[in-house]
C-alpha positions as CSV (number, residue, x, y, z in Angstrom):
1,X,-35.4,-11.2,-5.0
2,X,-35.0,-9.4,-8.3
3,X,-34.7,-5.6,-7.7
4,X,-36.6,-3.6,-10.3
5,X,-34.4,-0.5,-10.4
6,X,-36.1,0.9,-13.5
7,X,-39.5,0.5,-11.9
8,X,-38.4,2.3,-8.8
9,X,-36.8,5.1,-10.8
10,X,-40.1,5.5,-12.7
11,X,-42.1,5.6,-9.5
12,X,-39.8,8.2,-7.8
13,X,-39.9,10.3,-11.0
14,X,-43.7,10.2,-11.1
15,X,-43.8,11.2,-7.4
16,X,-41.4,14.0,-7.9
17,X,-42.8,15.4,-11.2
18,X,-46.5,14.9,-10.5
19,X,-47.4,13.4,-13.9
20,X,-46.4,10.5,-16.2
21,X,-45.5,13.0,-19.0
22,X,-43.2,15.0,-16.8
23,X,-41.6,11.9,-15.3
24,X,-40.9,10.6,-18.9
25,X,-39.2,13.9,-19.7
26,X,-37.1,13.8,-16.5
27,X,-35.8,10.2,-17.3
28,X,-35.5,11.0,-21.0
29,X,-37.8,8.0,-22.0
30,X,-41.3,7.8,-23.5
31,X,-44.5,8.1,-21.5
32,X,-45.3,4.5,-22.6
33,X,-42.1,3.3,-21.1
34,X,-42.8,5.0,-17.8
35,X,-46.3,3.5,-17.7
36,X,-44.9,0.0,-18.4
37,X,-42.2,0.3,-15.8
38,X,-44.6,1.4,-13.1
39,X,-47.1,-1.3,-14.0
40,X,-44.3,-4.0,-13.8
41,X,-43.2,-2.8,-10.4
42,X,-46.8,-2.7,-9.0
43,X,-47.4,-6.2,-10.3
44,X,-44.2,-7.5,-8.7
45,X,-45.1,-5.9,-5.3
46,X,-48.8,-6.8,-5.6
47,X,-49.9,-3.3,-4.6
48,X,-50.9,-0.1,-6.2
49,X,-48.5,2.8,-5.7
50,X,-50.2,5.4,-7.8
51,X,-53.8,6.3,-8.4
52,X,-54.3,7.7,-11.9
53,X,-57.2,9.2,-13.7
54,X,-57.4,10.9,-17.0
55,X,-56.8,14.2,-15.3
56,X,-54.6,13.6,-12.2
57,X,-52.0,11.4,-10.6
58,X,-51.8,10.8,-6.8
59,X,-49.9,8.4,-4.6
60,X,-51.7,5.7,-2.7
61,X,-51.1,5.5,1.1
62,X,-48.6,2.7,0.4
63,X,-47.0,4.7,-2.3
64,X,-46.5,7.8,0.0
65,X,-44.9,5.6,2.6
66,X,-42.6,4.0,0.0
67,X,-41.3,7.2,-1.6
68,X,-38.6,8.1,1.0
69,X,-37.3,4.6,1.1
70,X,-37.3,4.4,-2.7
71,X,-35.3,7.7,-2.9
72,X,-32.9,6.4,-0.3
73,X,-32.4,3.2,-2.2
74,X,-31.6,5.0,-5.4
75,X,-29.2,7.4,-3.7
76,X,-27.3,4.5,-1.9
77,X,-27.1,2.6,-5.2
78,X,-25.7,5.6,-7.0
79,X,-23.2,6.2,-4.3
80,X,-22.1,2.6,-4.3
81,X,-21.7,2.5,-8.1
82,X,-19.7,5.7,-8.0
83,X,-17.4,4.3,-5.3
84,X,-16.8,1.2,-7.3
85,X,-16.2,3.2,-10.4
86,X,-13.7,5.5,-8.6
87,X,-12.0,2.5,-7.1
88,X,-11.6,1.0,-10.6
89,X,-9.8,4.2,-11.6
90,X,-7.5,4.0,-8.5
91,X,-9.1,7.2,-7.2
92,X,-10.3,5.6,-4.0
93,X,-9.4,2.5,-2.0
94,X,-7.6,1.1,1.0
95,X,-4.2,-0.5,0.5
96,X,-2.3,-2.8,2.8
97,X,1.4,-3.6,2.3
98,X,4.2,-5.1,4.3
99,X,7.9,-4.0,4.3
100,X,11.2,-4.6,6.0
101,X,11.6,-1.7,8.5
102,X,14.6,-0.1,6.8
103,X,12.5,0.3,3.6
104,X,10.2,2.5,5.6
105,X,13.0,4.8,6.8
106,X,14.0,6.6,3.6
107,X,12.8,4.6,0.6
108,X,9.1,4.5,1.1
109,X,8.3,8.0,2.6
110,X,8.9,10.0,-0.5
111,X,7.0,7.5,-2.6
112,X,4.1,7.7,-0.1
113,X,4.2,11.4,-0.4
114,X,3.9,11.3,-4.2
115,X,1.1,8.7,-4.0
116,X,-0.9,10.6,-1.5
117,X,-0.7,13.7,-3.7
118,X,-2.1,11.8,-6.6
119,X,-4.6,9.7,-4.6
120,X,-5.5,11.8,-1.5
121,X,-8.5,9.6,-0.5
122,X,-6.6,6.3,-0.5
123,X,-5.7,5.0,3.0
124,X,-2.6,2.9,3.4
125,X,-1.7,0.4,6.1
126,X,2.0,-0.5,6.3
127,X,3.1,-3.6,8.4
128,X,6.8,-3.3,9.1
129,X,8.1,-6.9,9.5
130,X,11.2,-9.0,9.0
131,X,11.6,-10.2,5.5
132,X,10.2,-13.7,6.2
133,X,7.2,-12.1,8.0
134,X,6.7,-9.9,5.0
135,X,6.6,-13.0,2.8
136,X,4.1,-14.7,5.1
137,X,1.8,-11.7,5.2
138,X,1.7,-11.6,1.4
139,X,1.3,-15.4,1.2
140,X,-1.7,-15.4,3.6
141,X,-3.4,-12.3,2.0
142,X,-2.9,-10.1,5.1
143,X,-1.5,-7.5,2.6
144,X,-1.6,-7.1,-1.2
145,X,2.1,-7.0,-1.7
146,X,5.3,-6.5,0.2
147,X,8.9,-5.3,0.1
148,X,11.4,-7.7,1.5
149,X,14.9,-9.2,0.9
150,X,15.6,-11.4,-2.1
151,X,16.0,-15.1,-1.2
152,X,14.2,-18.4,-1.1
153,X,10.5,-17.9,-0.6
154,X,7.3,-20.0,-0.9
155,X,6.7,-21.2,-4.5
156,X,3.4,-19.4,-4.5
157,X,5.2,-16.1,-4.4
158,X,7.0,-14.1,-7.1
159,X,9.4,-11.2,-6.7
160,X,10.7,-8.3,-8.8
161,X,14.0,-6.7,-7.9
162,X,13.8,-3.1,-6.6
163,X,17.1,-1.7,-5.4
164,X,20.5,-2.8,-4.1
165,X,21.1,-1.7,-0.5
166,X,24.8,-1.9,0.5
167,X,26.0,-2.5,4.0
168,X,27.9,0.4,5.5
169,X,29.6,1.4,8.7
170,X,28.0,4.2,10.7
171,X,29.8,5.9,13.5
172,X,29.6,9.0,15.6
173,X,31.6,12.0,14.4
174,X,33.9,11.5,17.4
175,X,34.7,7.9,16.5
176,X,38.3,7.2,15.2
177,X,36.9,6.0,11.8
178,X,34.6,9.0,11.3
179,X,36.9,10.7,8.8
180,X,37.3,7.7,6.6
181,X,35.4,7.6,3.3
182,X,35.8,3.9,2.9
183,X,37.4,1.1,4.8
184,X,38.0,-2.6,4.3
185,X,36.2,-5.1,6.5
186,X,39.5,-6.4,7.9
187,X,40.3,-2.9,9.2
188,X,37.3,-3.1,11.5
189,X,38.8,-5.9,13.6
190,X,40.3,-3.7,16.3
191,X,37.0,-1.8,16.9
192,X,34.0,-2.9,19.0
193,X,31.0,-3.2,16.7
194,X,27.2,-3.2,16.8
195,X,26.2,-6.1,14.5
196,X,23.1,-7.8,13.3
197,X,22.1,-10.5,15.7
198,X,21.6,-14.2,14.7
199,X,17.8,-13.7,14.6
200,X,18.2,-10.9,12.1
201,X,17.9,-11.9,8.4
202,X,20.8,-9.6,7.7
203,X,23.2,-11.8,9.7
204,X,23.3,-14.9,7.5
205,X,23.8,-12.8,4.4
206,X,26.7,-11.0,6.0
207,X,28.2,-14.3,7.3
208,X,28.0,-15.8,3.9
209,X,29.5,-12.8,2.1
210,X,32.4,-12.3,4.6
211,X,33.2,-16.0,5.2
212,X,36.0,-16.6,7.7
213,X,36.6,-12.8,8.0
214,X,33.3,-12.5,10.0
215,X,34.9,-14.5,12.8
216,X,37.5,-11.8,13.3
217,X,35.1,-9.0,13.9
218,X,34.1,-7.9,17.4
219,X,30.3,-7.6,17.7
220,X,30.1,-6.3,21.3
221,X,26.4,-5.6,20.7
222,X,24.0,-7.6,18.7
223,X,20.6,-6.2,17.6
224,X,17.7,-7.4,15.6
225,X,16.7,-4.1,14.1
226,X,18.9,-1.6,12.4
227,X,17.0,1.3,14.0
228,X,18.3,0.1,17.4
229,X,21.9,0.1,16.1
230,X,21.4,3.7,14.8
231,X,20.2,4.8,18.3
232,X,23.2,3.2,20.0
233,X,25.7,4.8,17.5
234,X,24.1,8.2,18.2
235,X,24.9,7.8,21.9
236,X,28.6,7.0,21.0
237,X,28.2,3.3,22.2
238,X,30.1,1.9,19.2
239,X,30.2,1.9,15.4
240,X,27.6,-0.3,13.6
241,X,27.3,-2.2,10.4
242,X,23.8,-1.6,8.9
243,X,22.2,-1.3,5.5
244,X,22.6,2.1,4.0
245,X,18.8,2.6,4.0
246,X,18.7,2.3,7.8
247,X,20.0,5.9,8.2
248,X,17.6,8.7,7.2
249,X,19.3,11.6,5.5
250,X,19.7,14.5,7.9
251,X,18.1,12.8,10.8
252,X,21.4,12.3,12.7
253,X,23.8,15.1,11.8
254,X,26.5,13.8,14.1
255,X,26.7,10.4,12.4
256,X,29.0,9.5,9.6
257,X,28.7,6.9,6.9
258,X,31.8,4.9,5.8
259,X,31.7,2.6,2.8
260,X,32.7,-1.0,3.4
261,X,35.0,-2.6,0.8
262,X,36.9,-5.8,0.2
263,X,34.3,-7.1,-0.3
264,X,31.4,-4.8,-1.0
265,X,28.3,-6.5,0.5
266,X,24.7,-5.6,-0.4
267,X,21.3,-7.0,-0.2
268,X,18.6,-6.9,-2.9
269,X,15.2,-5.5,-1.9
270,X,12.3,-7.0,-3.9
271,X,8.6,-6.5,-4.5
272,X,6.7,-9.6,-3.4
273,X,3.3,-10.7,-4.7
274,X,1.3,-13.9,-4.9
275,X,1.6,-15.4,-8.4
276,X,-2.1,-15.6,-8.7
277,X,-2.9,-12.2,-7.2
278,X,-4.8,-9.5,-8.9
279,X,-4.0,-6.3,-7.1
280,X,-6.8,-3.8,-6.5
281,X,-6.5,-0.7,-8.8
282,X,-5.4,1.4,-5.8
283,X,-2.7,-1.2,-4.8
284,X,-1.6,-1.6,-8.4
285,X,-1.1,2.2,-8.7
286,X,1.2,2.1,-5.6
287,X,3.0,-1.0,-6.8
288,X,3.7,0.7,-10.1
289,X,4.9,3.9,-8.4
290,X,7.3,2.0,-6.2
291,X,8.7,0.1,-9.1
292,X,9.2,3.3,-11.1
293,X,10.8,5.2,-8.3
294,X,13.2,2.3,-7.7
295,X,14.3,2.4,-11.4
296,X,14.9,6.1,-11.0
297,X,17.0,5.6,-7.9
298,X,19.0,2.9,-9.5
299,X,19.7,4.9,-12.5
300,X,20.9,8.0,-10.5
301,X,23.3,5.8,-8.4
302,X,24.9,4.5,-11.6
303,X,25.7,8.0,-12.9
């Protein structure tokens, strides 16, 4: 059915203003245009909505019944168009993203704070997943984009490098290594460690980078999530090897971070999208902000 919006506007204006002349003024059109629009609407509906004489205008019974519905239709249409227009300007919209859990500890929060200040009406859903699950969520359109680890992914996906996240040793202030600023991997051999488990996507990266040296380490505890390792370290269970982003600044004042060297090992976090995706304006605004903040963070680390 073809909706005659102009005819409905004319009808509501006549009902509100009480005359064709006043309705024409309210809509900023000629009286002839108002008459033609109403006639066209009545012909389409097959009923008379307005009784008009040379001296007066009155609504028919059907016309009186139609007025509230016509007004409601115009209001709902105006609201819908405004919502779409605001969404197009990234002023309103829901955004769904996925990220590896460590990105949500200290990298994303300040970005979300800045985004929310600029777009207070936008709602954001964050799925914290392993990197492979992030890729799958992006691939299957569960989210608009994701933050995961660089590596081999489905050919339908593309990635943009964000930041380098180095692996560090974290230990309680009472640990024998707590006063060190940096330490070589081989010097960890005498110490019990909390290490990434084989199901963790950090593990193959560490094994590849360390080579034979990895076999000499003592992973007394294996965990799948770095947040679990941080909790164990806080209770003096052992020292742990985790990505630097896993430890939120100031959250654990009794923990110490020790740089790991010989070799330095890091992972690259990337923004993932589908190659054919067109992000919603709200999502694009967040994507651009994340990319910009990552560039700032990288530049400050190089100074």
